[in-house]
C-alpha positions in Angstrom: 102.0 123.7 142.0 102.0 124.8 138.3 104.6 123.6 135.9 106.3 125.8 133.3 106.6 124.0 129.9 109.1 125.5 127.5 106.7 126.9 125.0 103.8 125.4 123.0 105.9 123.2 120.7 105.9 119.6 119.7 108.4 119.1 122.5 105.4 119.2 124.8 103.4 116.4 123.3 103.4 112.8 124.5 102.0 110.2 126.9 102.3 110.0 130.7 101.0 107.0 132.6 99.5 107.9 136.0 98.7 105.6 138.9 95.3 107.1 139.9 94.6 107.1 143.6 91.2 106.2 145.1 88.7 108.8 146.0 89.0 111.1 143.0 87.5 111.0 139.5 89.6 110.4 136.4 88.8 114.0 135.4 90.2 115.4 138.6 93.3 113.3 138.2 93.8 114.7 134.7 93.3 118.2 136.0 96.2 117.7 138.4 98.4 116.4 135.6 97.6 119.5 133.5 98.2 121.9 136.4 101.5 120.2 137.3 102.8 120.4 133.7 101.4 123.8 133.0 99.4 122.7 129.9 95.9 123.2 128.8 95.4 120.4 126.2 95.3 116.9 127.6 92.9 113.9 127.8 92.8 110.3 129.1 92.0 107.1 127.3 89.5 105.4 129.6 87.7 106.4 132.8 88.3 104.7 136.1 85.6 104.9 138.8 86.5 107.2 141.7 87.0 104.2 144.1 89.3 102.4 141.5 93.0 102.8 141.2 95.7 102.1 138.7 96.7 103.1 135.2 95.2 106.2 133.7 96.9 106.9 130.3 97.1 110.7 129.8 97.6 112.1 126.4 99.3 115.5 126.3 99.1 118.1 123.5 98.9 116.6 120.0 99.0 113.2 121.6 95.3 113.7 122.4 94.7 112.7 118.8 96.0 109.2 119.7 93.4 108.6 122.4 90.9 106.8 120.1 93.6 104.2 119.3 93.8 103.3 123.0 90.1 103.2 123.9 89.5 99.7 122.6 92.8 98.2 123.6 93.1 95.3 126.0 93.2 96.0 129.7 94.2 94.0 132.8 92.6 94.4 136.2 93.0 93.1 139.7 89.7 93.0 141.5 88.0 91.8 144.7 84.3 90.9 144.6 82.0 90.7 147.6 79.9 87.5 147.4 76.3 87.4 148.8 75.5 91.1 148.4 74.1 92.8 145.3 73.9 96.6 144.8 72.1 98.8 142.2 75.5 100.1 140.8 77.1 96.6 140.9 79.9 98.0 143.1 80.5 99.1 146.7 79.2 102.6 146.2 75.6 101.5 145.5 72.5 100.7 147.5 72.1 97.1 148.6 69.3 95.5 146.6 69.6 91.8 147.7 71.5 89.7 150.3 72.2 86.0 150.1 74.9 85.6 152.6 74.0 82.0 153.5 74.3 81.0 149.9 77.6 82.8 149.6 78.9 80.9 152.7 78.4 77.6 150.8 80.6 78.7 147.8 83.8 76.8 147.5 87.0 77.7 145.5 86.3 74.7 143.3 82.7 75.9 142.6 84.0 79.5 141.9 86.7 78.2 139.5 84.0 76.3 137.6 81.9 79.4 137.2 84.9 81.6 136.2 85.6 79.1 133.3 82.2 80.0 131.8 83.1 83.6 131.4 86.4 83.1 129.5 86.4 83.9 125.8 83.8 85.9 124.0 80.7 86.8 126.0 77.7 89.1 125.7 77.6 91.7 128.5 74.8 94.0 129.4 76.3 97.5 130.2 75.3 98.7 133.7 72.5 101.2 134.0 74.9 103.3 136.1 77.5 104.1 133.5 78.8 106.9 131.4 77.2 105.5 128.2 74.7 107.9 126.8 71.0 107.6 125.8 69.8 110.5 123.7 72.8 112.5 124.8 72.3 111.9 128.5 74.7 109.7 130.6 72.9 106.6 131.8 73.9 107.2 135.4 72.0 110.5 135.4 68.9 108.8 134.1 69.2 106.0 136.7 69.6 108.6 139.6 66.4 110.3 138.4 64.5 106.9 138.6 64.4 106.5 134.8 67.0 103.8 134.1 67.8 102.7 130.6 69.2 99.3 129.8 71.4 99.3 126.7 71.6 96.2 124.5 74.3 93.6 125.3 77.7 94.0 123.8 80.2 91.4 122.7 83.4 91.5 124.8 86.3 89.2 125.2 87.7 87.9 128.5 91.2 86.8 127.5 92.0 85.5 131.0 90.2 85.2 134.3 92.0 83.7 137.2 91.1 83.3 140.9 93.8 85.0 143.0 92.3 85.1 146.5 89.5 83.3 148.3 88.4 84.5 151.8 84.7 84.5 152.1 82.8 86.6 151.6 85.6 88.1 149.4 87.1 86.6 146.3 89.9 88.1 144.3 90.6 87.6 140.6 92.7 89.0 137.8 91.4 89.5 134.3 92.7 90.7 130.9 89.8 91.7 128.7 88.9 93.7 125.7 88.1 97.4 125.9 84.5 98.2 126.9 84.4 95.3 129.4 82.8 96.3 132.7 84.4 94.4 135.6 81.6 95.3 138.0 79.1 93.7 135.6 81.4 90.7 135.4 81.2 90.4 139.2 77.5 90.7 139.2 77.1 88.1 136.5 79.5 85.7 138.3 77.5 86.2 141.5 74.3 85.4 139.7 75.8 82.2 138.3 76.8 81.2 141.8 73.3 81.8 143.0 74.3 84.3 145.7 74.9 87.5 143.9 78.0 89.7 144.2 79.3 93.2 143.7 82.7 94.7 142.9 84.6 95.7 146.1 88.0 96.9 144.9 89.5 97.4 141.4 93.0 98.2 140.2 93.9 98.5 136.5 97.5 97.2 136.0 97.8 97.2 132.1 96.2 99.3 129.4 96.9 99.1 125.7 100.5 97.9 126.2 101.3 100.3 129.2 102.0 98.6 132.5 101.7 99.8 136.1 105.5 99.7 136.4 105.6 102.7 134.1 103.1 104.7 136.1 103.8 107.6 138.5 101.6 108.7 141.3 100.2 112.3 141.2 102.6 113.3 144.0 105.5 111.7 142.2 104.5 113.6 139.0 104.6 116.9 140.8 108.0 116.1 142.5 109.4 115.1 139.1 108.4 118.5 137.6 110.0 120.3 140.4 113.2 118.3 140.1 113.4 118.7 136.3 113.2 114.9 135.7 109.7 114.7 134.3 111.0 114.1 130.8 112.2 110.6 131.9 108.5 109.6 132.3 106.9 111.2 129.3 106.6 108.7 126.4 107.1 110.2 122.9 104.2 109.8 120.5 106.3 107.5 118.2 106.8 105.1 121.1 103.2 105.1 122.4 101.3 103.0 119.8 103.0 99.8 120.9 100.6 97.4 119.5 100.5 99.0 116.0 102.9 98.0 113.2 105.5 100.7 112.5 107.0 101.8 109.2 109.8 104.2 108.8 109.6 106.2 105.6 112.0 108.2 103.5 111.9 112.0 103.5 110.4 111.8 100.0 107.4 109.7 101.2 107.2 111.8 104.4 106.7 114.9 102.2 103.9 113.1 100.3 102.2 112.3 103.5 102.5 115.9 104.8 100.8 117.1 101.6 98.0 114.5 101.7 99.1 112.7 98.5 97.6 109.3 97.6 99.7 106.4 99.0 100.2 102.8 97.9 102.4 100.0 99.2 105.0 101.1 96.6 105.6 104.2 98.8 106.9 101.8 101.5 109.1 100.0 99.0 112.3 101.0 100.7 111.4 98.3 103.2 111.2 95.3 100.9 111.6 92.9 103.9 108.3 94.2 105.3 106.3 94.3 102.1 104.5 91.1 103.0 103.7 92.6 106.4 102.0 95.5 104.7 100.1 93.2 102.4 98.9 91.1 105.4 98.1 94.0 107.7 94.5 95.3 107.4 94.4 97.5 110.5 96.2 100.7 111.5 99.8 101.5 110.6 102.0 104.1 112.3 104.4 106.0 110.1 107.6 107.3 111.6 110.1 109.7 109.9 113.8 109.0 109.5 114.3 111.2 112.5 112.2 108.9 114.6 109.1 111.2 115.0 105.6 110.1 114.6 104.3 111.4 111.3 100.9 109.7 110.7 98.5 106.9 111.4 97.1 105.2 108.3 94.7 102.5 107.5 95.1 100.1 104.6 92.2 100.2 102.2 90.2 97.1 101.3 91.9 96.9 97.9 95.1 95.9 99.8 97.0 98.6 97.9 96.1 102.1 99.0 96.0 103.8 102.3 93.5 106.2 103.9 94.6 108.9 106.4 93.6 108.8 110.1 95.8 111.6 111.3 98.9 113.5 110.3 101.1 115.2 112.9 103.1 118.5 112.5 106.9 118.1 112.4 109.3 120.4 114.2 112.5 119.1 112.7 113.5 119.4 109.0 112.8 116.1 107.2 115.8 114.2 105.9 118.2 115.5 108.5 118.7 112.7 111.1 121.0 113.1 114.0 124.7 113.6 113.1 127.2 110.8 113.7 128.0 110.4 117.3 125.0 112.6 118.3 122.4 110.8 120.5 118.9 111.8 121.4 118.2 111.5 125.1 115.4 109.2 126.1 112.0 110.9 125.7 113.7 114.0 124.2 110.6 114.7 122.2 109.1 116.2 125.4 110.1 119.2 127.4 108.1 119.8 130.5 111.0 120.7 132.8 111.0 124.0 134.6 
């Protein structure tokens, strides 16, 4: 099935959250999204292994420029690890490298809880040798399959929460919210090592990603049905609403025109919001700028001098600046998108 979007306009740019099924790659899932919507330009914000399920944030059209702002966002997972068996990939798809089933049989919930506590907070994690990280331009998993594995240096990640949810030996389930770049299969392997029995990741489901929840996600089959029924717009999130963890500042048409022309900006350009001036002064990260019409205009970063701003990206506008909706006129939810047939 191929969708029929209404032209290549800003109406066709936004975010859709997909619940990826098991058995396909993230790239294949994205291909189905593109085919269903009838678009060519799309990307996702973080790969899920083929056996994993859950949130795949898909950026459509100009929203692909937002992908980098989601890559390092916090993520929440539900996982089950298999105690007593280690694999070369640290998950169920790999070759078994060691068995310690008798040791695993002696693990108690209390012992496992004690070990989980050691992994909360900031930890150094060695990326798996079977991963998409690259060495001299070549993905590590390709090198490992050729018998030339490369171990990357440990990286600092943050485990915000790590809770035991199920204990039925040899399986143990847990939920975790962690920083971007955390490998849950490596976490399983490290926990198993601490327990003295080894472990690997058996199942994985991502339930939150950079502010998006699984409740917002649609399956690929649902996505195709929504396109056919003309209701897909209800599930495409406008770009202005997507950067949920980023401070938002609405600007006047005068300031918006300055941004469109790439003019230098200072905090004075946001002076129409005196109540938020202290927020601007305190914020040292990214800022999303929205027009009076409610469209995403730009993403900026405050300079180290605390006064000026540098540009990350500026987005084309399809509505005249300074002309908000007339009195009594309302914009339907997600009206910034038009993927209906």
